[in-house]
Backbone as CSV, one residue per row, in Angstrom:
resi,resn,N_x,N_y,N_z,CA_x,CA_y,CA_z,C_x,C_y,C_z
1,MET,2.615,-55.553,-65.103,3.077,-54.413,-65.202,1.663,-53.771,-64.544
2,SER,2.446,-52.734,-63.653,1.388,-51.584,-63.045,1.205,-50.642,-63.983
3,ARG,0.305,-50.226,-63.744,-0.489,-48.880,-64.103,0.496,-47.716,-63.805
4,SER,1.385,-46.494,-63.802,1.546,-45.641,-63.144,0.665,-44.241,-63.192
5,SER,-0.387,-44.599,-64.065,-1.679,-43.540,-63.727,-2.369,-44.007,-63.020
6,ALA,-3.002,-45.012,-62.011,-3.222,-45.476,-61.142,-3.014,-44.843,-60.032
7,ARG,-1.634,-43.774,-59.527,-1.237,-44.218,-58.107,-1.335,-42.714,-58.098
8,GLY,-1.325,-42.616,-57.161,-1.809,-40.803,-55.799,-2.589,-40.167,-56.737
9,GLN,-3.607,-40.342,-57.491,-4.289,-39.879,-57.788,-5.824,-39.773,-56.635
10,VAL,-6.201,-38.148,-56.537,-7.092,-37.674,-55.588,-8.312,-36.837,-55.921
11,GLU,-9.606,-37.600,-55.839,-10.737,-36.805,-56.117,-10.049,-34.951,-55.915
12,PRO,-11.010,-34.369,-57.010,-10.802,-33.149,-56.420,-11.882,-32.399,-55.384
13,THR,-12.586,-33.253,-54.767,-13.456,-32.815,-53.773,-12.324,-32.879,-52.763
14,ALA,-12.324,-34.301,-52.880,-11.306,-34.546,-51.398,-10.128,-33.455,-51.472
15,ALA,-9.353,-33.161,-52.429,-8.254,-32.571,-52.428,-8.823,-30.997,-51.718
16,LEU,-9.966,-30.562,-52.055,-10.138,-28.846,-51.525,-10.691,-29.205,-49.925
17,VAL,-11.249,-29.971,-49.896,-11.948,-30.275,-48.387,-10.658,-30.248,-47.171
18,VAL,-9.219,-31.492,-48.214,-8.388,-31.311,-47.432,-7.571,-29.929,-46.949
19,LEU,-7.246,-29.285,-48.353,-7.095,-27.712,-48.542,-8.123,-26.666,-46.973
20,LEU,-9.011,-26.679,-47.463,-10.135,-25.973,-46.212,-9.818,-26.103,-45.393
21,ALA,-9.216,-27.713,-44.733,-9.046,-27.412,-43.237,-7.751,-27.422,-42.997
22,VAL,-6.922,-27.463,-43.651,-5.433,-27.186,-43.134,-5.471,-25.209,-43.428
23,CYS,-6.094,-24.688,-44.029,-6.604,-23.053,-44.095,-7.390,-22.989,-42.959
24,ALA,-7.773,-23.732,-42.375,-8.719,-23.173,-41.537,-8.043,-23.284,-39.932
25,ALA,-7.285,-24.493,-40.153,-6.297,-24.718,-38.817,-5.262,-23.496,-39.073
26,VAL,-4.729,-23.094,-39.894,-3.675,-21.882,-40.129,-4.069,-20.837,-39.298
27,SER,-5.535,-20.577,-40.149,-5.746,-19.029,-39.506,-6.181,-19.043,-37.855
28,THR,-6.876,-20.331,-37.518,-6.787,-20.418,-36.070,-5.559,-20.218,-35.510
29,TYR,-4.809,-21.076,-35.626,-3.335,-21.223,-35.325,-2.868,-19.401,-35.325
30,ALA,-3.084,-18.794,-36.008,-2.630,-17.257,-36.304,-3.517,-16.078,-35.578
31,VAL,-4.807,-16.119,-35.549,-5.583,-16.054,-34.171,-5.408,-16.058,-33.452
32,ALA,-4.641,-17.166,-32.649,-4.309,-17.342,-31.748,-3.140,-16.579,-30.945
33,LEU,-2.347,-17.210,-31.726,-0.786,-16.575,-31.746,-1.261,-15.171,-31.772
34,ASN,-1.919,-14.381,-32.447,-1.868,-12.630,-32.646,-2.333,-12.312,-30.667
35,GLY,-3.427,-13.091,-30.583,-3.523,-12.389,-29.127,-2.989,-12.872,-27.868
36,ALA,-2.046,-13.729,-27.654,-0.961,-14.148,-27.303,0.241,-13.250,-27.249
37,GLY,0.669,-12.234,-27.875,1.407,-11.754,-28.301,1.678,-10.284,-26.379
38,TYR,3.200,-10.232,-26.770,3.229,-8.965,-25.559,2.428,-7.692,-25.806
39,GLU,2.153,-6.777,-25.375,1.983,-5.613,-25.077,2.300,-4.531,-25.593
40,SER,1.917,-3.680,-27.048,2.611,-3.103,-27.080,3.184,-1.808,-26.856
41,GLU,1.438,-1.416,-26.102,1.731,0.085,-25.270,1.446,-0.628,-24.086
42,ARG,2.395,0.202,-23.317,2.864,-0.373,-21.708,2.755,0.639,-21.097
43,ASN,2.062,0.800,-19.930,1.988,1.985,-19.039,3.184,1.804,-17.885
44,VAL,3.806,2.815,-18.166,5.022,2.597,-17.172,4.830,3.477,-15.685
45,ALA,4.364,4.859,-16.051,4.096,5.134,-14.803,3.071,4.983,-13.530
46,SER,2.259,4.173,-13.354,1.529,3.885,-12.358,2.686,2.870,-11.543
47,PRO,3.566,1.852,-12.091,4.171,1.234,-11.187,5.280,1.908,-10.953
48,THR,5.589,3.727,-11.715,7.218,3.441,-11.570,6.609,4.867,-10.134
49,LEU,5.132,5.468,-10.150,4.543,6.145,-9.257,4.465,5.759,-7.493
50,ASP,4.331,4.330,-7.780,4.469,3.483,-6.384,5.583,3.413,-5.996
51,ARG,6.804,3.013,-6.851,8.341,3.427,-6.139,8.428,4.846,-5.771
52,VAL,8.471,5.360,-6.535,8.659,6.960,-6.397,7.852,7.514,-4.969
53,VAL,6.794,7.266,-4.610,5.986,7.211,-3.238,6.548,6.568,-2.528
54,GLY,7.250,5.498,-2.253,8.134,4.673,-1.605,8.865,5.112,-1.336
55,ARG,9.735,5.726,-2.187,11.176,6.605,-1.744,10.409,7.666,-1.225
56,LEU,9.363,8.365,-1.151,9.325,10.216,-1.181,8.638,9.657,0.755
57,ALA,8.127,9.026,0.930,7.098,8.925,2.007,7.792,8.007,3.390
58,VAL,7.735,9.104,4.474,8.116,8.515,5.300,7.324,8.388,6.463
59,GLY,6.777,7.515,6.946,5.335,7.115,7.921,4.206,7.983,6.979
60,GLY,4.420,7.632,5.710,3.180,8.126,4.699,2.763,9.384,4.558
61,VAL,3.968,9.906,4.516,3.963,11.607,4.317,5.192,12.133,3.593
62,ALA,4.925,12.543,2.125,6.029,12.229,1.202,6.686,13.678,1.915
63,ASP,8.095,13.164,1.655,9.055,14.686,2.014,9.999,14.776,0.693
64,PRO,9.613,16.335,0.743,10.444,17.157,-0.393,11.833,16.937,-1.045
65,ARG,12.496,16.737,0.570,13.898,16.921,0.753,14.210,15.075,-0.222
66,ARG,13.802,14.300,-0.343,14.253,13.107,-0.605,13.382,13.006,-2.431
67,ARG,13.429,14.207,-3.190,12.784,13.672,-4.103,13.962,13.537,-5.007
68,ALA,15.379,13.877,-4.804,16.130,13.187,-5.671,16.423,12.041,-5.951
69,ARG,16.287,11.558,-4.653,16.204,9.658,-4.083,15.198,9.356,-4.823
70,ALA,13.909,9.672,-5.101,12.701,9.134,-5.749,12.693,9.174,-7.078
71,ARG,13.524,10.391,-7.527,13.737,10.405,-8.857,14.696,9.188,-9.731
72,ARG,15.503,8.766,-8.758,16.401,7.524,-8.996,15.916,6.402,-9.069
73,SER,14.388,6.306,-8.812,13.563,4.635,-8.540,12.874,4.655,-9.962
74,GLY,13.541,5.514,-10.973,12.892,5.146,-12.405,13.010,4.000,-13.357
75,PRO,12.219,3.651,-14.140,12.590,2.443,-15.194,14.067,2.671,-15.840
76,THR,14.503,1.573,-16.125,15.815,1.824,-16.851,15.134,1.908,-18.234
77,GLY,16.203,2.919,-19.171,16.122,3.014,-20.465,14.810,4.174,-20.724
78,TYR,14.350,4.789,-19.271,13.269,5.913,-19.452,13.809,7.199,-18.944
79,ARG,12.924,8.311,-19.026,13.267,9.335,-18.640,12.493,9.765,-17.466
80,LEU,12.575,10.191,-16.337,11.571,10.412,-15.313,11.617,11.906,-14.545
81,ASN,10.379,12.391,-14.428,10.166,13.898,-13.799,9.400,13.419,-13.086
82,VAL,9.551,13.975,-11.631,8.674,13.883,-10.297,8.440,15.395,-9.942
83,THR,7.165,15.289,-9.201,6.681,16.590,-9.404,5.916,16.440,-7.910
84,ILE,5.782,17.293,-7.310,5.151,17.308,-5.670,4.701,18.846,-5.684
85,ALA,3.490,18.839,-5.191,2.804,20.148,-5.261,1.534,19.696,-3.712
86,ALA,2.240,20.827,-2.981,1.010,20.722,-1.921,1.019,22.613,-1.221
87,ALA,0.378,22.994,-0.764,0.270,24.438,0.346,0.571,25.729,-0.969
88,GLY,0.125,25.649,-2.272,0.809,26.155,-3.314,1.957,26.428,-4.035
89,ARG,3.275,25.271,-3.353,3.983,25.458,-3.281,4.580,23.983,-4.401
90,ARG,5.794,23.943,-5.565,5.523,22.851,-6.448,7.481,22.426,-6.122
91,TRP,7.983,21.329,-5.982,8.592,20.903,-5.961,9.332,19.768,-7.547
92,TYR,10.463,20.336,-7.931,10.354,18.938,-8.683,11.636,18.724,-8.830
93,ALA,11.556,17.372,-9.991,13.308,16.769,-9.716,13.300,15.862,-11.361
94,GLY,14.262,15.745,-11.876,14.338,15.461,-13.014,14.096,16.497,-14.039
95,PRO,14.738,15.860,-15.530,14.469,16.724,-16.686,13.079,17.106,-17.155
96,SER,12.847,18.608,-17.245,11.243,18.598,-18.145,10.851,18.005,-19.362
97,PRO,9.170,17.201,-18.869,8.631,17.084,-19.572,8.906,16.972,-21.421
98,PRO,8.982,16.353,-22.402,9.338,16.516,-23.833,8.132,17.958,-24.331
99,GLY,6.982,17.714,-23.664,5.763,18.239,-23.938,4.576,17.654,-24.734
100,ARG,3.506,17.643,-25.095,2.522,16.737,-25.497,2.687,15.837,-26.581
101,LEU,3.237,16.472,-27.528,4.087,15.647,-28.653,4.089,14.196,-29.135
102,ALA,5.072,14.253,-27.540,6.184,13.080,-27.118,5.101,12.136,-26.498
103,ASP,5.378,10.784,-26.659,4.762,9.656,-26.217,4.888,9.388,-24.384
104,THR,4.351,10.062,-23.612,4.703,10.446,-22.205,3.765,9.573,-21.385
105,ASP,3.963,8.811,-20.316,2.788,8.177,-19.407,2.982,9.037,-18.307
106,THR,1.707,9.538,-17.749,1.707,9.728,-16.481,0.589,9.128,-15.276
107,ALA,0.827,9.525,-14.286,0.610,9.355,-13.257,0.266,10.204,-11.730
108,ALA,-0.492,10.292,-10.927,-0.791,11.189,-9.685,-1.269,10.253,-8.945
109,ARG,-1.252,11.026,-7.549,-1.462,10.044,-6.514,-1.514,11.298,-5.361
110,SER,-2.477,11.775,-4.957,-2.669,12.631,-3.794,-2.286,11.633,-2.365
111,VAL,-1.831,12.666,-1.656,-0.517,12.159,-0.572,-0.591,13.393,0.226
112,GLY,-0.205,13.006,1.870,0.431,14.440,2.424,1.824,14.443,2.569
113,VAL,1.828,15.711,2.552,3.154,16.498,2.466,3.311,16.900,3.219
114,ARG,4.990,16.930,3.574,5.835,17.944,5.001,6.107,19.113,4.472
115,ILE,6.071,20.486,5.231,5.779,21.610,4.233,7.285,22.246,5.396
116,ALA,6.876,21.708,6.774,8.018,22.206,7.118,7.378,21.124,8.401
117,PRO,8.884,20.977,9.662,8.723,20.009,10.709,7.203,20.292,11.086
118,GLY,6.647,18.995,11.555,5.205,19.277,12.472,4.138,19.864,11.576
119,ARG,4.124,20.378,10.153,3.396,20.607,8.781,2.974,19.213,8.081
120,VAL,1.926,19.179,7.967,1.822,18.631,6.751,0.390,19.003,6.115
121,ARG,0.682,19.210,4.847,-0.583,19.571,3.833,-0.925,18.584,2.978
122,PRO,-1.893,18.561,2.610,-2.814,17.425,1.447,-2.052,18.002,-0.276
123,GLY,-1.497,17.170,-1.009,-0.966,17.008,-2.216,-0.858,16.661,-2.645
124,ARG,-0.112,16.340,-3.997,-0.602,15.089,-5.065,1.103,14.933,-5.504
125,VAL,1.689,13.600,-5.744,2.602,13.615,-6.273,2.418,12.918,-7.760
126,ARG,3.212,13.731,-8.904,2.832,12.914,-10.391,4.507,12.858,-11.067
127,VAL,4.038,11.483,-11.620,5.231,11.380,-11.937,5.324,11.718,-14.164
128,GLU,6.121,11.534,-14.660,6.187,11.497,-16.081,7.261,10.913,-16.670
129,VAL,6.682,9.553,-17.328,7.907,9.310,-17.720,8.058,8.987,-19.044
130,TRP,9.146,9.065,-20.086,8.991,8.979,-21.407,10.571,8.391,-21.837
131,SER,10.586,7.814,-22.732,11.610,6.948,-23.449,12.749,8.040,-24.412
């Protein structure tokens, strides 16, 4: 007849060591998983600016008459405002930005802007993107 109390017993020190090892492994896994997550704050303005300038520019010079076409290059699910400024003039496309309280991504770039046929002036293209 075997003694049932002789089976399945573990020394308390060995049990604590195993428990600490399991806790350390789970903690290490949680830290690694946290670092591998997606980026919660995403800047959508910079890639949008690249697409907008690509649609505005003809031969490296932005043409304000193409701003409605450039506005359509905004990301899906976001609203976009495109502003072109040169020689004291401004051209806009898209709805007005919501203001400083909203979560708005902004990017700008210096470009040559066609003011009239044969007249190119230094200017800036600015995009504001929000959801």
